[in-house]
C-alpha positions as CSV (number, residue, x, y, z in Angstrom):
1,M,-146.7,13.1,130.3
2,A,-149.2,14.2,127.8
3,A,-147.9,17.8,128.0
4,V,-144.5,16.4,127.3
5,S,-145.2,14.1,124.6
6,K,-147.0,16.6,122.4
7,Y,-143.8,18.4,121.8
8,L,-141.9,15.2,120.9
9,T,-142.8,15.3,117.3
10,A,-140.5,14.0,114.5
11,K,-139.8,17.6,113.5
12,N,-138.8,18.7,116.9
13,S,-136.7,15.6,117.4
14,S,-134.8,16.2,113.9
15,I,-134.1,19.9,115.2
16,A,-132.9,18.8,118.4
17,G,-130.7,16.2,117.1
18,G,-129.1,18.4,114.6
19,V,-128.4,21.2,117.4
20,L,-127.0,18.5,119.6
21,L,-124.7,17.1,116.7
22,V,-123.5,20.8,116.0
23,L,-122.8,21.2,119.5
24,Y,-120.8,18.0,119.6
25,I,-118.6,19.0,116.7
26,L,-117.8,22.3,118.1
27,K,-116.9,20.7,121.4
28,Q,-114.7,18.1,119.6
29,R,-112.9,21.0,117.8
30,R,-112.3,22.9,121.0
31,R,-110.9,19.9,122.7
32,A,-108.9,19.2,119.7
33,S,-107.4,22.7,119.5
34,K,-106.4,22.5,123.3
35,L,-104.6,19.3,122.8
36,N,-102.8,20.8,119.8
37,G,-101.8,23.6,121.9
38,K,-100.6,21.5,124.8
39,K,-98.4,19.4,122.1
40,G,-97.4,22.6,120.4
41,S,-95.1,23.8,123.2
42,A,-93.1,20.8,123.0
43,L,-93.0,20.5,119.1
44,V,-92.6,24.1,118.3
45,Q,-88.8,24.1,118.3
46,N,-88.2,20.7,116.6
47,N,-91.2,20.8,114.1
48,D,-91.7,24.3,113.1
49,K,-90.9,23.7,109.6
50,E,-93.2,20.7,109.4
51,G,-96.1,22.9,110.4
52,K,-95.5,25.4,108.0
53,K,-95.2,22.8,105.3
54,E,-98.5,21.2,106.1
55,R,-100.4,24.7,106.0
56,A,-103.4,24.2,103.7
57,A,-106.3,26.3,103.3
58,V,-108.6,28.0,100.7
59,D,-106.6,31.4,100.7
60,K,-104.7,33.8,98.6
61,L,-101.6,31.3,98.8
62,F,-103.9,28.5,97.6
63,F,-105.2,30.4,94.5
64,L,-101.5,31.5,93.7
65,R,-100.3,27.8,93.9
66,I,-103.4,26.6,91.6
67,Y,-102.3,29.1,89.2
68,R,-98.7,28.2,89.1
69,I,-99.5,24.5,88.6
70,F,-102.3,25.5,86.0
71,R,-99.6,27.2,84.0
72,I,-97.6,23.9,83.9
73,M,-100.8,21.8,82.9
74,T,-101.8,24.2,80.1
75,P,-98.4,25.6,78.8
76,R,-99.9,27.4,75.9
77,F,-103.3,29.3,75.1
78,L,-103.7,27.1,72.1
79,C,-103.3,23.5,73.3
80,M,-105.3,20.3,73.6
81,E,-105.8,21.1,77.5
82,T,-107.5,24.5,76.5
83,G,-109.4,22.8,73.9
84,Y,-110.9,20.2,76.3
85,L,-111.6,23.1,78.7
86,V,-113.7,24.9,76.2
87,L,-115.4,21.7,75.2
88,I,-116.4,21.1,78.8
89,A,-117.6,24.6,79.1
90,V,-119.6,24.5,75.9
91,M,-121.2,21.2,76.7
92,L,-122.0,22.3,80.3
93,V,-123.8,25.5,78.7
94,T,-125.6,23.1,76.2
95,R,-126.4,20.8,79.0
96,T,-128.1,23.6,81.0
97,Y,-130.2,24.6,77.9
98,C,-131.2,21.0,77.6
99,D,-132.2,21.0,81.2
100,V,-134.4,24.0,80.5
101,W,-135.9,22.6,77.6
102,M,-136.6,19.3,79.4
103,I,-138.3,21.2,82.1
104,Q,-140.6,23.0,79.6
105,N,-141.4,20.0,77.6
106,G,-142.0,17.9,80.6
107,T,-144.4,20.5,82.0
108,M,-146.1,20.5,78.6
109,I,-146.5,16.9,78.6
110,E,-148.1,16.7,82.0
111,S,-150.2,19.8,81.1
112,A,-151.4,17.5,78.0
113,I,-152.1,14.6,80.2
114,I,-154.1,16.6,82.7
115,S,-156.2,18.3,80.1
116,R,-156.6,15.0,78.3
117,S,-155.2,16.3,75.0
118,A,-154.1,13.4,72.9
119,K,-152.9,15.4,70.0
120,D,-150.7,17.6,72.4
121,F,-149.6,14.7,74.3
122,K,-148.3,13.0,71.0
123,T,-146.7,16.2,69.7
124,C,-144.9,16.7,72.8
125,L,-143.9,13.1,73.4
126,M,-142.4,12.9,69.6
127,G,-140.5,16.1,70.4
128,F,-138.9,14.6,73.3
129,L,-138.1,11.4,71.6
130,K,-136.3,13.4,68.8
131,F,-134.5,15.4,71.3
132,I,-133.0,12.3,73.2
133,P,-130.0,11.4,70.7
134,A,-128.9,15.1,71.0
135,I,-129.1,15.0,75.0
136,A,-127.2,11.6,75.2
137,L,-124.6,13.0,72.8
138,V,-124.1,16.2,75.0
139,N,-123.9,14.1,78.3
140,N,-121.3,11.6,76.9
141,L,-119.1,14.4,75.3
142,L,-119.2,16.1,78.7
143,K,-117.9,12.7,80.3
144,L,-115.3,12.3,77.4
145,G,-114.0,16.0,77.9
146,I,-113.7,15.5,81.7
147,N,-111.9,12.1,81.4
148,E,-109.4,13.2,78.8
149,L,-108.8,16.6,80.6
150,K,-107.9,14.5,83.8
151,L,-105.5,12.4,81.9
152,R,-103.9,15.2,80.1
153,F,-103.4,17.3,83.3
154,R,-101.8,14.3,84.9
155,E,-99.4,13.6,81.9
156,R,-98.3,17.2,81.8
157,L,-97.7,17.6,85.5
158,T,-96.2,14.1,85.7
159,Q,-93.7,14.9,83.0
160,Y,-92.7,18.2,84.5
161,L,-92.1,16.8,87.8
162,Y,-90.1,14.0,86.7
163,D,-88.1,16.4,84.4
164,Q,-87.3,18.0,87.7
165,Y,-86.9,14.9,89.8
166,L,-84.6,13.1,87.4
167,Q,-82.3,16.3,86.6
168,G,-78.6,15.4,87.6
169,Y,-78.8,13.9,91.1
170,T,-81.9,15.4,92.2
171,Y,-83.5,12.3,93.0
172,Y,-80.7,11.1,95.1
173,K,-80.4,14.5,97.1
174,M,-84.2,14.3,97.8
175,G,-83.8,11.0,99.6
176,N,-80.2,11.3,101.0
177,L,-79.5,15.1,101.5
178,D,-82.8,16.7,102.1
179,N,-85.2,15.7,104.8
180,R,-88.2,17.9,103.9
181,I,-90.0,15.1,101.9
182,S,-90.1,11.6,103.1
183,N,-92.1,9.7,100.4
184,P,-91.6,11.2,96.9
185,D,-93.1,8.1,95.2
186,Q,-96.4,8.8,96.9
187,L,-96.4,12.4,95.9
188,L,-95.4,11.8,92.2
189,T,-97.8,8.9,91.6
190,Q,-101.1,8.9,93.9
191,D,-101.0,12.6,94.8
192,V,-100.4,14.0,91.4
193,E,-103.6,11.7,90.1
194,K,-105.7,12.7,92.8
195,F,-104.9,16.5,92.4
196,C,-105.6,16.4,88.7
197,N,-108.9,14.6,89.4
198,S,-109.9,17.0,91.9
199,V,-109.0,20.2,89.8
200,V,-111.1,18.9,86.8
201,D,-113.9,17.7,89.0
202,L,-114.0,21.1,90.9
203,Y,-114.0,22.9,87.3
204,S,-116.9,20.9,86.2
205,N,-118.8,20.8,89.5
206,L,-118.6,24.6,89.6
207,S,-119.0,25.6,86.1
208,K,-122.5,24.0,85.8
209,P,-124.2,25.2,88.9
210,L,-122.7,28.8,87.9
211,L,-124.3,28.3,84.5
212,D,-127.5,27.2,86.0
213,I,-127.7,30.0,88.3
214,G,-127.2,32.7,85.7
215,L,-129.8,31.2,83.4
216,Y,-132.3,30.3,86.0
217,I,-132.0,33.7,87.6
218,F,-132.6,35.4,84.3
219,K,-135.6,33.1,83.6
220,L,-137.1,33.4,86.9
221,T,-136.7,37.2,87.2
222,S,-139.0,37.5,84.1
223,A,-141.5,35.0,85.7
224,I,-141.4,35.8,89.5
225,G,-139.6,39.1,89.8
226,A,-136.1,39.7,90.9
227,Q,-136.9,39.5,94.8
228,G,-137.0,35.6,94.8
229,P,-133.7,34.9,93.1
230,A,-132.2,37.6,95.3
231,I,-133.4,35.9,98.5
232,M,-131.7,32.6,97.1
233,M,-128.4,34.3,96.5
234,A,-128.4,35.8,100.0
235,Y,-128.9,32.6,101.4
236,L,-126.2,31.1,99.4
237,I,-123.7,33.7,100.7
238,I,-124.5,33.2,104.2
239,S,-124.7,29.6,104.2
240,G,-121.4,29.4,102.1
241,L,-119.6,31.4,104.7
242,F,-120.8,29.4,107.6
243,L,-120.0,25.8,106.0
244,T,-116.5,27.4,104.8
245,R,-115.7,28.1,108.4
246,L,-116.7,24.6,109.5
247,R,-114.8,22.8,106.8
248,R,-111.5,24.4,107.6
249,P,-109.9,21.2,109.3
250,I,-110.5,19.2,106.1
251,A,-107.4,20.6,104.4
252,K,-105.0,19.7,107.1
253,M,-106.6,16.3,107.6
254,T,-106.2,15.6,103.8
255,V,-102.4,16.4,104.0
256,T,-102.1,14.2,107.2
257,E,-103.9,11.4,105.4
258,Q,-101.7,11.5,102.5
259,R,-98.6,11.6,104.6
260,Y,-99.6,8.6,106.6
261,E,-100.5,6.8,103.2
262,G,-97.1,7.3,102.0
263,E,-95.5,6.1,105.3
264,Y,-97.5,2.8,105.0
265,R,-96.4,2.4,101.5
266,Y,-92.8,2.9,102.6
267,V,-92.7,0.3,105.4
268,N,-94.2,-2.2,102.9
269,S,-91.6,-1.5,100.3
270,R,-89.0,-1.7,102.9
271,L,-90.0,-5.1,103.8
272,I,-90.0,-6.2,100.0
273,T,-86.6,-4.7,99.5
274,N,-84.8,-6.2,102.6
275,S,-86.8,-9.3,102.8
276,E,-83.6,-11.6,102.7
277,E,-82.0,-9.6,105.5
278,I,-85.0,-9.8,107.5
279,A,-85.7,-13.5,106.9
280,F,-81.9,-14.1,108.3
281,Y,-82.7,-12.2,111.4
282,N,-86.1,-13.9,111.8
283,G,-87.4,-10.4,112.0
284,N,-90.9,-11.2,110.7
285,L,-92.8,-10.6,114.0
286,R,-90.9,-7.3,114.6
287,E,-91.7,-6.2,111.1
288,K,-95.3,-7.0,111.4
289,Q,-95.4,-4.9,114.6
290,T,-93.8,-2.0,112.6
291,I,-96.3,-2.3,109.9
292,H,-99.2,-2.8,112.1
293,S,-98.4,0.3,114.1
294,T,-98.0,2.3,110.9
295,F,-101.2,1.1,109.5
296,Q,-103.0,1.6,112.8
297,K,-101.9,5.2,112.9
298,L,-103.4,5.7,109.4
299,V,-106.4,3.9,110.5
300,D,-107.1,6.0,113.5
301,H,-106.8,9.0,111.4
302,L,-109.1,7.7,108.8
303,H,-111.7,6.9,111.4
304,N,-111.5,10.5,112.8
305,F,-111.8,11.8,109.1
306,I,-114.7,9.7,108.1
307,F,-116.6,10.8,111.4
308,F,-115.8,14.6,110.5
309,R,-117.0,14.0,106.9
310,F,-120.2,12.4,108.3
311,S,-120.8,15.3,110.6
312,M,-120.1,17.7,107.8
313,G,-122.2,15.6,105.3
314,F,-125.1,16.0,107.7
315,V,-124.8,19.8,108.1
316,D,-124.1,20.2,104.4
317,S,-127.2,18.2,103.6
318,V,-129.4,20.3,105.9
319,I,-128.1,23.7,105.1
320,A,-127.2,23.1,101.5
321,K,-129.9,20.8,100.1
322,Y,-132.9,20.7,102.5
323,I,-133.1,24.1,103.7
324,A,-132.2,25.7,100.5
325,T,-135.1,23.6,98.8
326,G,-137.5,25.0,101.5
327,V,-136.4,28.6,100.9
328,G,-137.1,27.7,97.1
329,Y,-140.7,26.8,98.0
330,V,-141.1,29.6,100.0
331,V,-139.9,32.0,97.2
332,V,-141.8,30.4,94.6
333,S,-145.2,30.2,96.5
334,R,-145.2,34.0,97.2
335,P,-146.9,35.1,93.8
336,F,-149.2,32.2,93.9
337,L,-150.5,32.3,97.6
338,D,-150.9,36.1,97.1
339,L,-154.4,36.4,95.7
340,S,-154.0,40.0,94.8
341,H,-150.9,39.3,92.8
342,P,-151.5,41.0,89.3
343,R,-149.9,38.2,87.5
344,H,-152.5,35.3,88.4
345,L,-155.7,37.6,88.4
346,H,-157.0,36.5,85.3
347,T,-155.3,32.9,85.0
348,K,-157.1,29.5,84.5
349,Q,-156.4,26.7,86.7
350,S,-154.4,24.8,84.0
351,E,-152.3,27.8,83.0
352,L,-151.7,28.5,86.9
353,M,-150.6,24.9,87.3
354,E,-148.4,24.9,84.3
355,D,-146.8,28.1,85.4
356,Y,-146.3,26.6,88.9
357,Y,-144.7,23.6,87.7
358,Q,-142.4,25.6,85.4
359,S,-141.5,28.2,87.9
360,G,-141.1,25.6,90.6
361,R,-139.0,23.5,88.9
362,M,-136.7,26.2,87.7
363,L,-136.5,27.5,91.2
364,L,-135.8,24.0,92.5
365,R,-132.9,23.6,90.1
366,L,-131.8,26.9,91.0
367,S,-131.7,25.9,94.9
368,Q,-129.9,22.5,93.9
369,A,-127.4,24.7,91.8
370,L,-126.9,27.0,94.9
371,G,-126.3,23.7,97.1
372,R,-123.8,22.2,94.8
373,I,-121.8,25.6,95.0
374,V,-122.0,25.5,98.7
375,L,-120.9,21.8,98.6
376,A,-118.2,22.6,96.2
377,G,-116.4,24.5,98.9
378,R,-115.9,21.2,100.5
379,D,-114.0,19.6,97.4
380,M,-112.0,23.1,97.2
381,T,-111.0,22.7,100.6
382,R,-109.9,18.9,100.2
383,L,-108.1,20.2,97.0
384,S,-106.2,22.7,98.9
385,G,-104.5,19.9,100.8
386,F,-103.4,18.1,97.6
387,T,-102.3,21.3,96.1
388,S,-100.2,22.2,99.3
389,R,-98.4,18.9,99.0
390,I,-97.6,19.3,95.3
391,A,-96.6,22.8,95.7
392,E,-94.1,21.7,98.5
393,L,-92.7,19.0,96.2
394,M,-92.2,21.5,93.3
395,K,-90.5,23.9,95.8
396,V,-88.1,21.4,97.0
397,L,-87.3,20.1,93.5
398,K,-86.5,23.6,92.4
399,E,-84.2,24.4,95.3
400,L,-82.4,20.9,95.1
401,N,-81.9,21.7,91.3
402,M,-80.3,25.2,92.5
403,G,-78.1,23.4,95.0
404,K,-79.9,24.1,98.0
405,Y,-81.1,21.6,100.6
406,E,-82.5,21.7,104.2
407,R,-81.3,19.1,106.8
408,T,-80.7,18.9,110.5
409,M,-76.9,20.0,110.9
410,V,-74.9,18.6,113.8
411,T,-72.2,20.3,115.8
412,Q,-68.7,18.9,116.0
413,H,-68.8,18.2,119.7
414,E,-71.7,15.8,119.0
415,K,-69.4,13.7,117.0
416,G,-66.8,13.6,119.6
417,I,-63.8,13.7,117.3
418,S,-60.9,15.1,119.3
419,G,-58.5,17.6,117.7
420,L,-60.9,19.0,115.3
421,E,-61.4,23.0,115.5
422,K,-65.0,24.3,115.1
423,V,-65.3,25.7,111.7
424,A,-68.4,27.3,109.7
425,L,-69.5,24.9,107.3
426,V,-71.6,26.3,104.4
427,P,-72.8,23.4,102.0
428,G,-71.7,24.2,98.3
429,S,-69.1,26.7,99.4
430,G,-66.4,24.7,97.8
431,R,-65.3,25.1,94.1
432,V,-65.2,22.4,91.7
433,I,-62.9,22.6,88.6
434,N,-63.5,20.2,85.6
435,A,-60.2,19.0,84.1
436,D,-59.0,15.8,82.3
437,N,-56.6,13.2,83.8
438,I,-56.3,14.6,87.1
439,I,-58.1,14.2,90.7
440,K,-57.0,17.0,93.2
441,F,-58.4,17.7,96.6
442,D,-56.9,21.2,97.7
443,H,-57.6,22.0,101.5
444,T,-61.1,20.4,101.2
445,P,-63.2,19.4,104.4
446,L,-64.6,16.1,104.1
447,A,-67.9,16.2,105.9
448,T,-71.3,14.5,105.6
449,P,-74.4,16.5,104.4
450,N,-75.5,17.2,107.8
451,G,-72.2,18.9,108.9
452,E,-70.5,16.1,110.5
453,I,-66.7,16.5,109.9
454,L,-64.5,13.4,109.0
455,I,-61.4,15.0,107.7
456,Q,-61.0,18.8,108.5
457,D,-58.3,19.4,105.6
458,L,-58.0,16.8,102.9
459,S,-55.4,17.5,100.3
460,F,-53.8,15.1,97.7
461,E,-53.4,14.9,93.9
462,V,-53.6,11.9,91.4
463,M,-52.8,11.9,87.8
464,S,-54.1,9.3,85.2
465,G,-52.1,6.0,85.4
466,A,-51.4,6.3,89.3
467,N,-53.9,3.8,90.9
468,V,-54.9,4.6,94.5
469,L,-55.9,1.9,97.2
470,V,-58.3,3.6,99.7
471,C,-58.3,2.0,103.2
472,G,-59.3,2.5,106.7
473,P,-61.9,1.2,109.4
474,N,-65.5,1.4,108.9
475,G,-67.0,4.8,109.3
476,C,-63.7,6.5,108.5
477,G,-65.0,8.3,105.3
478,K,-64.1,6.0,102.3
479,S,-67.7,6.1,101.1
480,S,-68.0,9.7,101.8
481,L,-64.9,10.6,99.7
482,F,-66.4,8.8,96.8
483,R,-69.8,10.6,97.2
484,V,-68.0,14.0,97.3
485,L,-65.9,13.1,94.2
486,G,-68.9,11.8,92.3
487,G,-70.9,15.0,93.0
488,L,-73.5,13.4,95.1
489,W,-72.6,15.4,98.2
490,P,-71.6,19.1,98.3
491,L,-68.3,20.7,98.9
492,F,-68.0,22.5,102.3
493,G,-64.8,24.3,101.1
494,G,-61.6,24.2,99.4
495,E,-61.2,23.1,95.7
496,L,-61.8,19.9,93.9
497,T,-60.3,19.3,90.4
498,K,-61.9,16.3,88.7
499,P,-62.9,15.3,85.1
500,E,-66.3,16.2,84.1
501,R,-69.4,14.0,84.6
502,G,-69.2,10.9,82.6
503,K,-65.4,10.4,82.6
504,L,-65.6,9.2,86.3
505,F,-67.3,5.8,86.8
506,Y,-68.5,4.3,90.0
507,V,-68.7,0.4,90.6
508,P,-70.5,-0.5,93.9
509,Q,-70.2,-3.7,95.8
510,R,-73.7,-4.5,95.0
511,P,-74.1,-3.6,91.3
512,Y,-77.3,-2.3,89.7
513,M,-79.0,-4.3,87.1
514,T,-81.5,-2.4,85.1
515,L,-84.7,-3.5,83.5
516,G,-84.1,-4.6,80.1
517,S,-82.1,-7.0,77.8
518,L,-78.6,-8.5,78.3
519,R,-77.2,-5.9,76.0
520,D,-78.8,-3.2,78.5
521,Q,-76.7,-4.7,81.4
522,V,-73.3,-4.1,79.7
523,I,-74.0,-0.7,78.2
524,Y,-76.1,1.0,81.0
525,P,-76.9,3.8,81.3
526,D,-76.5,4.0,77.5
527,T,-79.2,3.0,74.9
528,F,-78.8,0.8,71.9
529,E,-78.7,4.0,69.8
530,D,-75.8,5.4,72.1
531,Q,-73.9,2.1,71.3
532,N,-74.2,2.5,67.7
533,R,-73.2,6.2,67.8
534,K,-70.2,5.4,69.6
535,G,-69.4,2.7,66.9
536,I,-69.3,-0.4,69.3
537,S,-70.5,-3.6,67.8
538,D,-72.1,-6.7,69.5
539,Q,-68.9,-8.5,68.8
540,V,-66.9,-5.9,70.9
541,L,-69.5,-6.4,73.8
542,K,-68.8,-10.2,73.6
543,E,-65.1,-9.5,74.0
544,Y,-66.1,-7.5,77.4
545,L,-68.1,-10.4,78.6
546,D,-65.2,-12.9,77.7
547,N,-62.7,-10.6,79.4
548,V,-64.7,-11.1,82.8
549,Q,-65.4,-14.8,82.2
550,L,-69.3,-14.2,81.2
551,G,-69.3,-15.2,77.8
552,H,-71.2,-18.4,78.6
553,I,-74.3,-16.1,79.5
554,L,-74.6,-15.0,76.1
555,D,-74.5,-18.5,74.8
556,R,-76.9,-19.5,77.4
557,E,-79.5,-16.9,76.7
558,G,-79.0,-17.0,72.8
559,S,-79.4,-13.3,72.0
560,W,-78.4,-9.8,73.3
561,D,-82.0,-9.0,73.1
562,T,-83.2,-11.5,75.9
563,V,-85.2,-9.9,78.6
564,Q,-84.7,-11.3,82.1
565,D,-84.9,-10.4,85.8
566,W,-81.2,-9.9,85.8
567,M,-81.1,-9.2,89.6
568,D,-82.2,-12.6,90.2
569,V,-80.9,-14.5,87.3
570,L,-77.3,-13.6,87.8
571,S,-75.3,-14.7,91.0
572,G,-73.3,-12.1,93.1
573,G,-70.1,-12.9,91.5
574,E,-71.7,-12.5,88.0
575,K,-73.3,-9.2,88.8
576,Q,-69.8,-7.9,90.0
577,R,-68.4,-9.2,86.8
578,M,-71.2,-7.8,84.7
579,A,-70.4,-4.2,86.3
580,M,-66.7,-4.6,85.2
581,A,-67.7,-5.5,81.8
582,R,-69.8,-2.4,81.9
583,L,-66.7,-0.3,83.0
584,F,-64.8,-1.7,80.0
585,Y,-67.6,-0.6,77.6
586,H,-67.5,3.0,78.9
587,K,-63.7,3.4,79.2
588,P,-63.8,6.3,81.5
589,Q,-60.6,8.2,82.7
590,F,-61.1,7.3,86.6
591,A,-63.0,4.6,88.0
592,I,-64.1,3.9,91.8
593,L,-64.2,0.3,92.7
594,D,-65.9,0.0,96.0
595,E,-65.3,-3.6,97.3
596,C,-66.6,-4.6,93.9
597,T,-64.7,-7.6,93.4
598,S,-65.2,-9.4,96.6
599,A,-67.3,-12.2,95.2
600,V,-64.8,-12.6,92.3
601,S,-61.8,-15.2,92.4
602,V,-58.4,-13.9,92.6
603,D,-57.2,-14.8,89.1
604,V,-60.2,-13.0,87.4
605,E,-59.7,-10.0,89.7
606,D,-55.9,-9.8,88.6
607,F,-57.1,-10.0,84.9
608,I,-59.6,-7.2,85.6
609,Y,-56.9,-4.9,87.0
610,S,-54.4,-5.8,84.3
611,H,-56.8,-5.0,81.6
612,C,-57.8,-1.6,83.3
613,R,-54.2,-0.6,83.2
614,T,-54.1,-1.8,79.5
615,V,-57.0,0.4,78.4
616,G,-55.9,3.4,80.4
617,I,-58.5,3.4,83.4
618,T,-57.2,4.8,86.8
619,L,-58.5,3.2,89.6
620,F,-59.5,4.3,93.2
621,T,-60.0,1.0,95.0
622,V,-61.6,0.1,98.3
623,S,-60.8,-3.4,99.4
624,H,-59.4,-5.5,102.2
625,R,-57.4,-7.9,100.0
626,K,-53.7,-7.8,100.3
627,S,-53.3,-9.3,96.6
628,L,-54.6,-5.7,95.1
629,W,-51.7,-3.8,96.5
630,K,-49.4,-4.8,93.7
631,H,-52.0,-3.0,91.3
632,H,-51.7,0.4,93.0
633,K,-49.0,3.2,93.2
634,F,-50.5,5.2,96.2
635,Y,-52.5,4.4,99.2
636,L,-54.7,6.8,101.0
637,H,-55.4,5.6,104.7
638,M,-57.9,7.1,107.0
639,D,-57.8,6.3,110.6
640,G,-61.6,7.4,111.6
641,R,-60.3,10.1,114.0
642,G,-60.0,12.9,111.4
643,N,-56.4,12.1,110.4
644,Y,-55.2,10.5,106.9
645,E,-51.9,9.7,105.0
646,F,-51.4,9.8,101.3
647,K,-48.1,8.0,100.5
648,P,-46.7,6.1,97.4
649,I,-46.7,2.3,98.0
650,T,-42.9,1.2,98.2
651,E,-41.2,-2.2,99.1
652,E,-41.1,-0.8,102.7
653,T,-44.9,-0.3,102.8
654,V,-46.8,-2.4,105.3
655,E,-49.6,-4.2,103.6
656,F,-52.6,-4.9,105.6
657,G,-55.8,-6.7,104.7
658,S,-56.8,-10.4,104.1
């Protein structure tokens, strides 16, 4: 026992613990790679794009992505962002010189104390006190520059992404046509903020150690020779390569973490958005199960991520901090322990101690700077995860604005519609012609974005003044027709002639009430400046409200500038009538009314249709009310099996509905 116990020292136990921990990490990584290999055989066909999308590592592609994003955040050579980059660099250099001065002055103060020289102590202490305001100013200017740069980078990148996201119908296409990004809100808010913070932190965390290394190598080379700093640099390279290899999973784990965070936010927002429907179904327990399962998936991943970071933190601390410090002690001790070293042959004890303190502290700072550079690799690996997600968002936005999207396509036999020939569908292959006072479908396939054909060859023509009633069973393609007509869905062939954007207006069954004043509800999406530019007075707006029997709302609120939560303040029928007042304000050539008067009384509905005819608005109406047939000249009936008929409404036409 005694023979064994002599080897059970604290040093040997620490070494053994570290070795066991490293072996455990390597074993876990091999086990995870085997599991991924087994899963990969089943997922490679269905999820290959997902794997490519999640690729994140510190490589050539990472630096190329950073460069592209950096050009967005600093659009010009002379801009405020560049100024703050220069300010941070200058403050870092100044702070490094302040550190050197603090080392030298601190050594002189300690030397004065040891030599019991009150005069030298007072002189050095007064110099230190005089220098304090300058050091404090440098430190706080550095913090100011870092915080301002983070905010300005975020402002630039956010504005650029939202300019792309809200260009045309891109925001709609990302959520409804393209299935590569499932949580754009997470990317546009949290991920952009984390990316900008990581970039600036990495810039400051890398710049300061690099400056320290350059300055301390210069100082130490003149003090103890070039061999000592060379040994430290060699240790930096070897340890950096080793730790970079161990940190490779961090990038992918960061991407996965942000995706799970986005999914968790999404299920919570769905609960808020659909709370009424869920309450009617008593679906609280089912929704709780969904939220808990989504949250548990995030928690399990975070547990693994935390343990991995703990393991890497242990290895980082040992290699990048403590062993680096030990190497520094070995290097700085060589000229002092070598009794024949020419530098200290004729040196007094006090001078020897002062030289050791100064050289030792500089070398200690050098080793700490080398350690921070090694640890910065961890931050860079995590940054590559955020960079991958931002770059993927930019790529998707660019392709959507070019009319390209990626979606899982279906074949026609999956739909099960008989009588349809198989045709090659290419999104965007149709031709759109802008012309006033006409809507014409010329041999146009009516298909969903995933290639599901609803009507193989749709052809009809409507001139201004000829209202059309669109009818048919649910799922026959009524809403799909309007999405194609509104430019939300791509054309898969043929020609579509229609007025340009702005002369075609859509009124849904559940109208959208914007955030803002009562005036904003009537003129949306126009602004008050647009209203004045069109020469429409508030009195005319009041007439629009009176036409749909909503004049009492203005009397009740007292002002056009009253701000309310109009989605809650207005009832269902009032919101539908407000949407019709909005239609009268814009006076488009054509309007699509999609069950938008279902909560309006018949007499108000008759007045609305009569007024539309009076002001020259041609209507495409989806409704199941028989009372509306008299307001239309044509009907378009879809049977849900790929067939349709477009005919004029006559006395012999069989009206159907309720």
